[in-house]
C-alpha positions in Angstrom: 13.9 -30.4 39.1 12.1 -27.1 39.8 8.5 -27.1 40.7 6.1 -24.3 39.8 3.7 -22.8 42.4 0.8 -24.7 40.7 2.7 -28.0 41.1 3.5 -27.3 44.7 -0.1 -26.5 45.5 -1.2 -29.7 43.8 1.2 -31.8 45.8 0.2 -30.1 49.1 -3.5 -30.6 48.2 -2.8 -34.3 47.8 -1.4 -34.4 51.4 -4.3 -32.5 52.9 -6.6 -34.8 50.9 -5.3 -37.8 52.8 -2.1 -38.7 51.0 1.1 -39.6 53.0 4.3 -37.6 52.7 6.3 -40.7 51.8 4.0 -41.7 48.9 3.9 -38.1 47.6 7.7 -37.6 47.8 8.4 -41.0 46.2 6.1 -40.4 43.3 7.1 -36.7 42.7 10.8 -37.0 43.5 10.6 -34.2 46.1 12.8 -34.5 49.2 10.8 -34.9 52.4 12.5 -31.9 54.0 11.6 -29.7 51.0 8.0 -30.9 50.9 7.6 -30.0 54.6 8.6 -26.4 53.9 5.7 -26.2 51.4 2.9 -27.4 53.7 2.2 -24.1 55.5 2.9 -21.5 52.7 1.0 -23.5 50.1 -1.8 -24.8 52.3 -5.0 -23.7 50.7 -8.0 -22.3 52.6 -11.6 -21.5 51.5 -12.6 -17.9 52.2 -16.2 -17.0 53.3 -16.9 -16.0 49.7 -15.9 -19.5 48.4 -12.5 -18.6 47.0 -9.5 -20.9 47.5 -6.3 -19.2 48.4 -2.9 -20.2 49.9 -1.3 -18.8 53.0 1.1 -16.6 50.8 -1.8 -15.4 48.7 -3.8 -14.5 51.8 -0.9 -12.5 53.2 -0.5 -10.6 50.0 -4.2 -9.8 49.7 -4.2 -8.7 53.4 -1.3 -6.3 52.8 -2.9 -5.0 49.6 -6.1 -4.4 51.5 -4.3 -2.6 54.3 -2.6 -0.3 51.8 -5.9 0.4 50.1 -7.5 1.2 53.4 -4.7 3.6 54.2 -5.0 5.3 50.8 -8.7 5.8 51.5 -7.9 7.4 54.9 -5.5 9.8 53.2 -8.1 10.8 50.6 -10.6 11.4 53.4 -8.3 13.6 55.3 -6.9 15.8 52.6 -8.7 18.8 51.3 -7.9 18.2 47.6 -8.3 15.6 44.8 -6.0 13.9 42.4 -6.9 16.6 39.8 -6.0 19.5 42.1 -2.9 21.6 41.4 0.3 19.9 42.4 1.3 22.5 45.0 -2.1 22.0 46.8 -1.6 18.3 46.8 1.9 18.7 48.2 0.8 21.0 50.9 -2.0 18.6 52.0 0.4 15.5 51.9 3.0 17.4 54.0 0.5 17.7 56.8 0.2 13.9 56.9 3.9 13.2 56.7 5.0 10.8 59.4 1.5 9.4 59.8 1.6 7.3 56.7 4.5 6.0 54.5 5.6 8.1 51.6 4.5 5.4 49.2 0.9 5.5 50.5 0.8 9.3 50.5 2.1 9.7 47.0 0.1 6.8 45.5 -3.1 8.3 47.0 -2.8 11.5 45.1 -0.6 10.3 42.2 2.4 12.4 43.2 5.9 11.4 42.3 7.9 10.5 45.4 10.9 12.5 44.3 8.7 15.6 43.9 7.3 15.0 47.4 10.7 14.6 48.9 11.9 17.8 47.3 9.0 19.6 48.8 9.4 18.1 52.2 13.1 18.7 52.5 12.8 22.4 51.5 10.6 23.1 54.5 12.6 24.9 57.3 10.8 22.9 60.1 12.1 19.6 58.8 14.9 18.4 61.0 17.9 16.2 60.1 16.2 13.4 62.0 13.1 13.7 59.9 15.1 13.7 56.7 17.1 10.7 57.6 14.0 8.8 58.6 12.3 9.5 55.3 15.4 8.6 53.4 15.7 5.3 55.3 12.0 4.5 54.6 12.8 4.9 50.9 15.8 2.6 51.1 13.8 0.0 53.0 11.0 0.0 50.5 13.5 -0.4 47.7 15.2 -3.5 49.2 11.7 -4.8 50.2 10.5 -4.5 46.6 13.7 -6.0 45.1 13.2 -9.1 47.3 9.6 -9.4 46.1 8.4 -8.8 49.7 10.4 -11.7 51.0 12.9 -10.0 53.2 12.3 -9.1 56.9 14.0 -6.5 59.1 17.2 -8.5 59.7 17.8 -9.3 56.0 17.0 -5.7 54.9 19.3 -4.3 57.5 22.1 -6.6 56.2 21.5 -5.6 52.6 21.6 -1.9 53.5 24.8 -2.5 55.4 26.4 -4.1 52.3 25.4 -1.0 50.4 27.1 1.3 52.9 23.9 2.4 54.7 24.4 1.9 58.4 21.3 0.9 60.4 20.1 -1.8 62.8 17.4 -4.5 62.4 15.5 -2.9 65.3 15.3 0.5 63.5 14.4 -1.2 60.2 11.6 -3.2 62.0 10.3 0.0 63.6 10.0 1.8 60.2 8.5 -1.3 58.6 5.7 -1.3 61.1 5.1 2.4 60.4 5.1 1.7 56.7 2.7 -1.3 57.1 4.9 -3.8 55.4 6.1 -7.3 56.4 7.7 -10.3 54.8 5.2 -12.6 53.0 7.5 -15.6 53.4 7.5 -17.1 56.9 10.7 -19.0 56.4 12.6 -16.5 54.2 15.6 -16.3 56.6 16.0 -20.1 56.6 15.7 -20.3 52.8 18.2 -17.4 52.3 20.8 -19.2 54.6 20.1 -22.4 52.6 20.8 -20.5 49.4 24.1 -19.2 50.8 25.2 -22.7 51.8 24.4 -24.1 48.3 26.1 -21.1 46.6 29.4 -21.9 48.5 29.4 -25.5 47.1 31.5 -25.8 44.0 30.7 -28.1 41.1 34.1 -29.7 40.6 33.1 -32.2 37.9 30.9 -30.0 35.6 29.2 -33.2 34.4 32.6 -34.7 33.3 32.2 -38.1 35.0 35.7 -39.5 34.2 38.6 -40.1 36.5 42.3 -40.9 35.6 43.1 -42.7 38.9 41.3 -44.5 41.8 39.8 -42.5 44.7 40.1 -39.3 42.8 36.4 -38.6 42.4 33.5 -40.1 44.5 29.9 -39.4 43.8 26.8 -40.3 45.8 23.1 -40.9 45.3 20.2 -41.9 47.4 17.5 -44.3 46.3 14.3 -45.5 48.1 12.5 -48.8 48.2 9.6 -50.2 50.0 9.4 -53.5 52.1 6.3 -54.5 53.9 4.7 -51.0 53.8 7.9 -49.5 55.2 10.3 -47.3 53.2 14.1 -47.6 53.3 16.7 -45.2 51.9 20.1 -46.3 50.6 23.0 -44.0 50.0 25.8 -45.4 47.7 29.3 -44.0 47.2 30.7 -44.7 43.8 34.3 -44.4 42.6 34.2 -42.9 39.1 37.5 -44.6 38.1 36.5 -48.2 38.9 32.8 -47.6 38.8 32.5 -49.7 42.0 30.6 -49.0 45.2 33.2 -48.1 47.9 30.7 -47.7 50.7 27.0 -47.5 51.4 24.5 -46.6 54.2 20.9 -47.4 54.8 18.3 -45.8 57.0 14.5 -45.4 57.4 14.9 -41.6 57.0 16.3 -39.6 54.1 18.5 -37.1 55.9 22.0 -35.6 55.6 23.1 -38.0 58.3 22.6 -40.9 55.9 25.0 -39.3 53.4 27.6 -38.1 55.8 27.7 -41.5 57.6 28.2 -43.3 54.3 31.1 -40.9 53.3 32.7 -41.3 56.8 32.5 -45.1 56.3 34.1 -44.8 52.9 37.0 -42.6 54.2 37.6 -45.0 57.0 37.7 -48.1 54.8 39.9 -46.4 52.1 42.4 -44.8 54.5 41.3 -41.2 54.2 42.2 -40.6 50.5 42.8 -37.1 49.0 39.9 -36.5 46.6 37.4 -34.1 45.3 33.8 -35.0 46.3 30.6 -34.1 44.5 
């Protein structure tokens, strides 16, 4: 089940309002490990003006404010306006090249980035180093926007490498600092690796829960129950042919260890059968 940002905020608000993680996860069906990753990004805070924002929203607003401040600085330094002739705007922006990102410069005077690049690269004093640096900034901004501002220097460098653009995370991080951009997701690298792990897992059954022989397909599920104000989690391994429980495990914590230990017990008791698991 997928939860919207509004639903995530509501569940996190219940926790900060005094609810326990166990009760919230049991009622909503959210795994505890998943809920803990929501606590910081979706924690809401009250600003001095009385507005309620989350950590992610606060970071986005901060980045937007920094960009607006930089645009104001550019407008204060140039000796032209948005309505001035294009060549005058290009001449003024070229003086500030390197001090601000190309996006900030072009957005401040409503100049197309391609036009600005053509003007910059036609100048004789522009070195190959300057040209490569500007081109790399453009590549970084493109990947950053494609990721919806989630990727950091390491991930952007990896994506650029996949596209045949050789660079290093250190160089990308340096240019990102100059451009004034940073990832809005604190745990983006962790979530990306989790996405890769899930993508590697194949769905062998495709919701066809039938088996022609014993120990061909095993499926598992975890359920939770409460005894004397304490929660217990039970993982059951089911053989789809006989519809019988071949093994089970129980723990006070819902973790991957609970599932793996149940499967290990099932393999040991069944003599390590050759099967496809889901």
